[in-house]
FIDO-93515 format. One record per residue: x, y, z of N, C-alpha, C in turn; residue in three letters. Coordinates in steps of 0.1 Angstrom, whole numbers, plus 5000, padded with zeros to 4 digits. Atoms other than C-alpha are relative to their C-alpha. Layout:
<rs>
XYZXYZXYZala;...
</rs>
This chain:
<rs>
500949875000500250014999500850105001met;499049815000501550364991499450075014arg;500049934983501950585026500650074995val;499649874999502450895034500649965014leu;500049964985504650945070500750095000ile;499649844994504851215089501249955014gln;498950014987507951265111499950175001leu;499749904997509051535133501249995002arg;498549995000512851535129500650145007pro;499649864992515151775147499750164996ser;499949895009514752165142500550064987pro;499049915008517452235122499949934984asp;500250075008516451945097498550034998leu;501549905006512552095094500550094989val;499149855007514752455085500049964984ala;500050075014516252245057499050004988ala;500750095007513952065043498550174996val;501149905004511052425043501250084991ala;499449915008514152605025500149944984asp;500250055013513352574988501550024989pro;498450004999517352664987500749895001ser;498850094993518552345000499549874993val;500050155005517951994984499849875008pro;499950064989517051735004498849844997ser;500850145004515951335000499349945009met;500950084989513951125019500549945005ala;499250064992516650905032500550075007ser;499549904987517951235052499150005012asp;500849964991514751255068499749845007val;500950164994513450875071501149894997ala;499250135001516450635068499749925006gly;500050104987516250335087498649944999gly;500450044998513050275084499049885001leu;500150145005511449915089498849944993pro;501150005011509549795065499050084993gly;500249875014509050105039500849974992val;499049985012510550115009499650174995val;500349845005510750485001500650054990leu;500249965018510450674973501250104999asp;498849924994513550844973500050114985gln;500549915013512151034936499250125004ser;501149924992509551224962501050125009tyr;499349924989511551514979499250025017ala;500950004985510251525019499550124994pro;500549894997507851805019499950085011val;500349944988507352035050498350035004ala;501449965000503552055063500350095013val;499749954992502852315087498949935015pro;500750084988501252225123499050115004arg;501249884999497752395129499849995017pro;499750014985497052555161498950114999met;500949894998494252745176500250155003pro;499549784998493953175174499649935012ala;500550034990492553075203500249955012ser;500250134988492852925237498749905001thr;501350105002490752605243499949954988gly;499750095010490852525209500249844993gly;499850155006490652195190501150044988asp;498549995015493952205166499649914989pro;500450115014491951945144499050014998leu;501649955005488452115140500450144989ser;499649895009489052285109498950084996leu;501449915000485552515113500650105012asn;500049914987487252715144501750104991gln;498749955006489952995134501249945007pro;498550065001493752825128500950124997leu;499350055007497152915126500349934997ile;499150135007499552735106501550045001phe;498649974999503052765122500949914989ser;498950075005505852675101501349965007met;498649974989508652745127499949895005ala;499250134997511352475128499449925014pro;499950074987510452355162498249965001gln;501050035002506652325151499349904988asp;500650045018506152235111501049825003ala;499650144998506451815106500550014986ser;499350005017508251675073498949824998val;500650185006506051385047501249944992val;499350075008507851165033499249894992val;501050105006506250895005500749864999arg;498950155002507050515003498749894999gly;501350115002505050175004500249875007glu;500250094995504349895025499049894996ile;500250095002503849555020498250005007ala;501149964996499749525021499349925010asp;500650084992499649215041500950055017asp;499749974990501749415066499950105005glu;500249925001500449735066499450065014val;500550004988498449685100500950055012thr;499250024996501449575117500950105004ser;499349924999503849805103500050175006arg;500649854997501750115110500250015018ile;499550074987501949985147501350075008ala;498550034997505249955148501150134997leu;499649885004506750245134500550115008leu;500049904992505650515156501449955015pro;499250094986507250265186501450015001ala;498749995004510450215168500850124997thr;499149855003511150595159499050085007arg;500549944996510150815179500150134994arg;500049855008510451105152498649994989asp;501050025013507550935129498750055013val;501849904991504051125142499349954996val;501150075007501850935116500049944989ala;500150105012500950695089498750054996val;501149995005498850795063499449964984tyr;500150085015496950695029500450124995ala;499949905010498250834996499149954995asp;501250155010495350704976500650104985pro;500249955016495150784938498850105000ala;501049935004493551074925499350024989ile;500649975017491551154892499250054996glu;500549955009490351354868498049995006thr;501050034994486251424876499750044985thr;501250005013484651344839498649965005leu;501250014995481251274836499649914992thr;501150105005478451044821500050064983cys;499749955015478751024782499050054997ala;501350075008475951064760498950135002gly;500949864995474051384770500650154990asp;499349905006474851684742499850135006pro;499749854994476152044749498250075001ala;501149924995473652254769500550144997val;499749855000474452614751501550004997gly;498949985000478052714748500450065006asp;499249994992480752864758500050195007trp;500449835001479553244748498550025011his;501249994996476353164765500149995018asp;499250004985478853124803500250125000val;499549874999480053464792499050065003glu;501049914995476853604792499549995009arg;500650014986475553484824500850005008leu;499150034989478753474841500350225000leu;499749845002478053914828501650064995arg;498550005005481853904814500150144996val;499649855004481254234795499750115016pro;500449914985480154414830501149975010asp;498850064994483154234848501550074994leu;498849985006485654354825499750194999thr;499949894999484054704826500150085011ser;499949964988484454704861501549985012glu;498650054997488454624859499949825003gly;499650094994487654284866500049864991leu;500150115014489254034839501449885001asp;498550094999492153854858501450055000gly;498449955006495154094850500850015013ser;499150024991498054004871499749915010gly;500650114992496353724886500149865000val;499550165006498053384889498749915006pro;501650075005495453124880500549865003leu;499350125000496952754893498949904994ala;500750125005495452504872500849864999val;500050084993495952204892499149844991val;501650135008494951884864501149944994asp;499550095010496651704835501150094997thr;499349865013498752034819499750054996gly;500749925008497952284801500649994984ile;499149945014498252344758499650114995asn;500449865002498452704755499450064989ala;500149975016498252674717498850004995ala;501550005001494952534719499250045002tyr;500949914988493452704743500250174996val;499949895006494553014723499350014986lys;501050025011493352884692498549975000ala;501250075001490152764704499150155007ala;500349904993489553114724499950134987arg;499649865009490953364693500650095009gly;499349914996492953534718500749985007his;498650084992496653524739499849965011asp;500150054990497053304766501350035005val;498949994992499453374792500049905011thr;499550064994501653094810501250035007val;499149964990503553204841500849855002asp;499450135001506252944835500850035012his;499850004993508053064864499549985018glu;500750054987505452964888500149884999arg;500950085007504252704869501649825007ser;499350074992505352364887500149844996trp;500150145015506051984872500349905013asn;499950124988505751634901501549954990pro;499050065004509651484898499949944991ala;500250135006507951194874499450094987ser;500149995013507051424848500350124993val;498849915002509051584828498950124980ser;500849925009507551854799500350165005gly;500149895001507452234795498450065000thr;501049934997504552464812499350064990pro;500749935007501752534791500349924983gly;499750065011503052284763499749825000asp;500350175001501551914773498449994991phe;500850025010499351724755498450065003pro;501749924994495251864751499349905003val;500950074985493551664779498950085008asp;500449914992491651784806500250095009his;499549834998493652054817499850084997gly;500249905011493452204787499050065002thr;501249994995489752204792499650115017met;500549914986489752354827500850164998cys;499249895005492252624813499150094999ala;500549965012490352724787498050065009phe;501249974993486952704812500550135006asp;499849874992488952934837500050114995ala;499449885011489953204808498650064998leu;501249895004485953284804499950105001ile;500349894992485353484832501650095004ala;498449924998489453614836501049964985ala;499050045003490553604807501750074994pro;498849934997493653824814501149925007lys;499050104993494553584840501449944994ala;498150035001498453444843499749875004ser;500150094993497853084844501549935006leu;499450074991499852884866499949805001val;500350095005500452544852501049875012asp;499850124990500452214879499749874992val;500450105005500251924861500349865006pro;500050094991499951684889499349844998val;501150105008497451444873500749914991leu;499150065011500351344848501149925010leu;499050064987502451194879499749854996ser;500350114999503450824876501049935013arg;499550084990504250604906501449894998arg;499050095004507050404906499949864996gln;500150125000507050104885498650024992gly;501449995009503450254870500150074987gly;499749975016503150274831498450114995ser;501349965005499550424831500050185008thr;500549894990498250774845499750035011leu;500650084981497850754883500850085013asp;499949834998497851104898500249965020gly;500150034990498651064936500250135010leu;500349884992497751284969501750075006leu;498549904995501451324981500650094988ser;499749825008502251554946499050055001asp;501349894998499451724951500450105014ala;500049894986500951844989501350024997ile;498749915004504551874972499050144991ala;500949855008502452124947499450115008ala;500449884985500752314976501050065010tyr;498849944996504152324990500450094992ala;499249875009505352544958498850095002his;501149835007502052744954500050085017leu;500249904988502652864994501650094998arg;498749955002506152964981499450104991glu;500949925013504253144949499350145007val;500549864991502153344973500850065010leu;498549914991504953445001500650104990asp;499249915007506653574971499950154997ala;500349795001504253844968499750095006gln;500149884991503954194976499049955006pro;501450014993501254235003499050064996ala;500849865004499354534986499249884984glu;500450035011498754294954499849824998ser;500050134999498753914971498649974995arg;500750085006496853704951499849904994ala;499950155006496353314940498949934999leu;500750075002493753114925500349864997val;499850205004493952704928498649954998val;500950175001491452484908500349884997thr;499050105000491552174912498749914995asn;501050075007489051934892500349915000ser;499450194996489751574910499449995015trp;500450024984489451414936500449874999gly;500050154997489451034953498949965003ser;501350035001486550854944499649875006phe;499950124994487350514959500849965008ser;499450054989487950404997501149854998pro;499250115005489850124982501550035003arg;498149945000493250344983500050055015trp;499849974989492650475021499349895002asp;500250044988492450405054498449985004phe;500850045002488850315065499750165013pro;500449894991486850655085500649915013pro;500150044988487850655120501449995005gly;498050025000491550505111501050184999his;499449854997493950785119500950014990pro;499149945014495850745086499249974987gly;501349955007492050825071500650104989asn;499949895010492251085041498650085001tyr;501549945001488351115032499750085012ser;500249944985487151205071501050055004asp;499349974992489951315083500650145003asn;499549905001491251665091501150035004pro;498349984993494651605104500849934987ala;499849975009495351485071501450104995his;499549885003498351625056499850094987pro;500449895011496951735025499050105009phe;500549934997494351865044499950125007asn;499449964995496052025065500650174990leu;498949905007498552185038498950084991ile;501149945005494952285023499850175001val;500349904992493952515050500950085006gly;498549904999497652655055499550114989ser;499549965010497552765021498250134997leu;501149884997493952935025500250125006ala;500449954994494553065056501350145000glu;498949945006498053225036499850164990ala;500549925013495953405008499649934997gly;500150095006494953154986498749975001ala;501650035001491053104970500249844995asp;499750115006491352744965498449934996ile;501550025008488152594944500349844999leu;499650125008487652184943498349994993phe;501350005002485052044922499349875010ala;500950084993482551864938499849874999ala;500150125004482351554919499449954990gly;500950065015480351344892499149905008asn;500450114997478651144922498450025003cys;501349965000475451284918498549864999gly;500750144996472351014929499149994983thr;500550005012470851094891500849924989gln;499250045013473451014868501649925006cys;498149984993476850854888500949964992arg;498750035008480150834876500349845001asp;499950174997481050454870501149975017ser;498850014984484250524898499250025016arg;500749944988482050634923499749885008cys;500250164993482350344953499950055012ala;500349954988482050594981498549945003phe;501450084998478550434995498950115004pro;500949874996477150775007501150105002asp;499649875000478551155010501349954994arg;498450015009481251164979500750115001pro;498849895002482251474987501150015013ile;498750034989485551355005501250115001val;499349954994488251505018500650154998gly;499749875003489751845006499050014990ala;500849945007486851844981499350075010asn;501649914986484351925014501150095008ser;499449924991487452125029499050135005his;501049844991485452455054501250114988pro;499249815009488252705035500349974986arg;500350015018487752555000498850015000ala;501450035005484852584981499849924989leu;500550105007483252314967498850054985ser;500649955011481852374932499149834992ile;500850135004478752164920499450084984gly;500149975011477352204888498750014993gly;500949985013474452334861499850034986ile;499849965017473552364826499550174995asp;500449825006473352724805498349995002thr;501349994996469952674810499149995010ala;500249974983469852644847499549915005gly;499950134992469252314858501349905001ala;499050064997471252134876500749864992arg;499550115008473251854857499849815012val;500250114995472251474875501449935008gly;498450065001476051374878500550125009tyr;499149884992476951704898499549925019ser;499650054986477851544938499450105009ser;501249894987474951634967500549955013gln;499450004986476151685004499149875008gly;498849894991476751675031501449904992pro;498550014997480451675029500949935008gly;499350074993483051495046500650065012arg;499649894993485051745062499050165012leu;501249924998482252035062498749924993ala;501150035002478951955061499150054986ala;501249945011477152245039501349994985arg;499050055015479252065006498850004994lys;499149905013478552184974499650145011pro;500049834995479052594985499050074991asp;500649935006477852694953500149894982val;500250005011476752594920500950094988cys;499349915012478752704883499649924988ala;500650055010477852634847501049904990tyr;499450125008479152294828499249944990thr;500950075011478052094799499850054988his;500149955008478252304774500950004992phe;498749985010480152344741500750135001ala;499249974995483452464750501250004990gly;498950005009487052394743499849914987ser;499550095009486552054725501349925004gly;499150064992489351934747500049864998ala;500450164999487751604753499649934986leu;500350095013486851504720499550064989gly;500649925009485151664684498849995006asp;501650014996481251754698500149935013gly;500050034983482251634736499750115003glu;500049884988481251924761500950045011pro;499249994986483152074786499349965011asp;501049984991481551904812500549955017ser;499750054982481251734850500250145006gly;499549924993481851904879501650074995thr;498649935006485651974861500050114995ser;499949905003484252214842499650105009ala;500649914988481952384868501350075006ala;499149944993484852444890500950104993cys;499449905009487352604866499250154995pro;500949905006484152834855500250075009val;499649914987484052974890501650065005ala;498949964994487352984900500450164986ala;499649885008487853224868498850115004gly;500849904992485053454887500650055012leu;499449934986487153454920501050104990val;498849965001490253534899499750124991ala;499949845005488453834881499750115011ala;499749954992487653964912501050025005val;499049955000490753924922500950084995arg;499149915004492254164900499950155001ser;500849924996490854444917500050005019arg;500250024983490654314955501049885004trp;499250114997493654124967499549935014pro;500850114987493653854992500550155018ala;499749934989494954155017499250075005thr;500649904999492054395011498749895005val;500950114996489454065007500449935003leu;499150174998490853765028498849944994pro;500650095005489653465013498649965009pro;501150044997487253355039499350115000ala;501149924999485453665034499249994988gln;500550045015485353594996499349894996leu;500350104999484353285002498150065005arg;501649915002481053475020499350064992thr;500449895008480553714998498949914986leu;500550135007480353414970498649955005leu;500750074992478053234992498150075001arg;500349904992475953535003498950084987arg;500449955012475253674966499349874990thr;500450085009474553334949498449984999ala;500849985002471353294933499349865007asp;500550144996469253034954499049974993asp;501350045009467052784940499849885007arg;501150074989465752624968499350095007ser;500949934991462952734991500450015012ala;499750024991464252665020501550085005val;498649974998467952825017500849924996gly;499050105007470952635014499549835003tyr;500050145000470752275004501249904991asp;498450125002472951984995499650014981his;499850045014472151954957500350144992asp;499449875008472652354949501250075011tyr;499749914990474352454980499650115006gly;500349874996473752814984499550034988tyr;500849975011472552864950501050024989gly;499149995010474552954917500350155002val;499349935002476953154913499450144992val;501049865003475753544908500850114997asp;499049875005478353784890499650165001ala;500649844998475954084890499750045015ala;499849964986475554044927501250015007gly;498850014999478654004932500850144998ile;499449865003479754344914499050105008ile;501049894999476654514931500849995014ala;498749984984478854394969500750075001ala;498850014993481754454964500050194989leu;500149875000480454844949499750005014arg;500149944984479054854981501250015009arg;498750014990482554745001500450124993arg;499249865006483955024977499450125009ala;500849884995481655274987500250055012ala;500250014983481555205023501650055005lys;498549974999485655195021500450145000ala;500149815002485655575009500550075004ala;
</rs>
């Protein structure tokens, strides 16, 4: 079984791992772990420690105010490895007993793109989405994504294809982009696939955003020959994105991260309640690093998934509550899907979520004729398309409202409060708080600006 091993070595070693200018290897941190085959290609990643912002709080509750400390005496380090399937239980019990620096052992589940049920034709096209998102009105307000890094964590982007499909220039930020160790290639020049669709859809509302290419889902495990994204690669990617965010000046700090992927099966996870579990566990290193990146100023959006009761993706193996792990994180926006006619698409996952019950948060548009990246005549579909559509709207807002002026928590609240409610009782687990409403967002931002003047 593939696992993540969390250790707390000496503060000097933690500081070295956290320093991007200092190369480190798994054996530097975790040499001699009994029964573990370390993945030496995976560089150790420093993970912050969550602490309550006020006394008496629970550091494992993601629903309360937290601060995340990367101080060497607080942070921990994560490495990747494998344990024989028939030894998993005994080894997990043995490791902390044989090594005091071992904190815990967690699941490293496979992660997959959120494609959807096939066969249904597109409903409208991307120009309809442009109209519904009030893109001309956004542009007249100066909200077009200019200067905003928009990270597409997916299968990589083909910028030339996106440019040809849109008929406009596309900016890829090569310096801020990042590849997993097992992925070779140039940012913006990967094969046309799912990530290219996501990039196209994000640019509908934020045509001038700067794309940060993070092809996590192209990673291959040791000995693997097929696409096999791992959550450990996402941890390393998010550590890189934290460096991207921290390097920005405070007065213009912004980073939008769109994630159209998730874990669909408990097969590679420990069961809920097990300390190594990912799906329900706020202490899992990836759930911690998502929370810390959001608290540092990033806007993080995840697709809710395509496990809706009316048209379930065949890969959906969770028997209930399919919005799992970071896709249900309280400090991220979980995005469901509607078509351009306003109807909820049957594959859009319904709540409650596992880390936070009120998931999805909002819905955005999907199943429209757009990039064509998934094949001739194939719509941009699934919550895979809805998530970057919403991320583009967030990036448009960030053009004039940096995170230091409008913190991510406040922007999440703004999107929820301005959403077009589609139920008679307020929040519901089909639509969340409703459908993203660009006109309502513009009006709310105008009121906020007038109040601050």
